[in-house]
C-alpha positions, -999 to +999 in steps of 0.1 A: +481-680-136+497-652-155+529-636-150+523-602-133+526-577-160+558-559-144+579-590-152+575-581-188+588-545-184+624-535-194+644-516-175+644-478-183+659-449-165+641-417-176+650-382-176+630-356-159+620-342-196+614-379-209+588-384-180+571-349-181+569-353-217+553-388-215+528-377-189+518-347-210+513-371-242+491-395-218+473-363-205+465-349-240+452-382-248+429-382-219+419-347-227+404-361-259+389-387-245+370-367-221+358-342-246+349-370-271+329-387-241+309-354-237+301-348-272+294-384-278+267-381-251+255-351-266+252-367-300+236-395-287+209-373-269+202-353-303+198-385-319+228-380-343+239-416-349+267-410-374+282-384-352+280-404-321+297-432-342+324-407-352+331-401-315+328-435-304+356-445-333+377-416-321+374-425-286+386-461-293+415-448-312+425-426-282+424-458-260+447-478-283+471-450-291+475-445-251+481-482-246+505-482-274+525-453-262+561-458-246+580-434-227+613-446-245+597-433-276+606-398-276+597-390-312+563-407-305+557-389-274+564-358-290+540-365-319+512-375-298+517-343-275+514-321-307+486-343-324+465-346-294+469-309-284+458-299-316+428-324-316+419-310-282+415-279-295+396-285-324+374-307-304+368-279-277+360-255-306+334-277-319+316-279-286+315-242-281 
């Protein structure tokens, strides 16, 4: 039987700012995943395979980034928040 995931976690005391920033970064990624899912469905319904593939790749990248994000990596969290907020705005503009 595998060890529980929690056994492998390192202790970390989060400040309020770190926890809010981390949660905002995760939500920014989730927002992009959500918009991508809608755009992917639309592209598939229109029969635009290349566009659908691009949205699938972006969504997969989002999932990988979300799994890799660590709360203690304040620079990475800040980068993800900025990058994904901009990406979300861009996707929403394309959606309109």
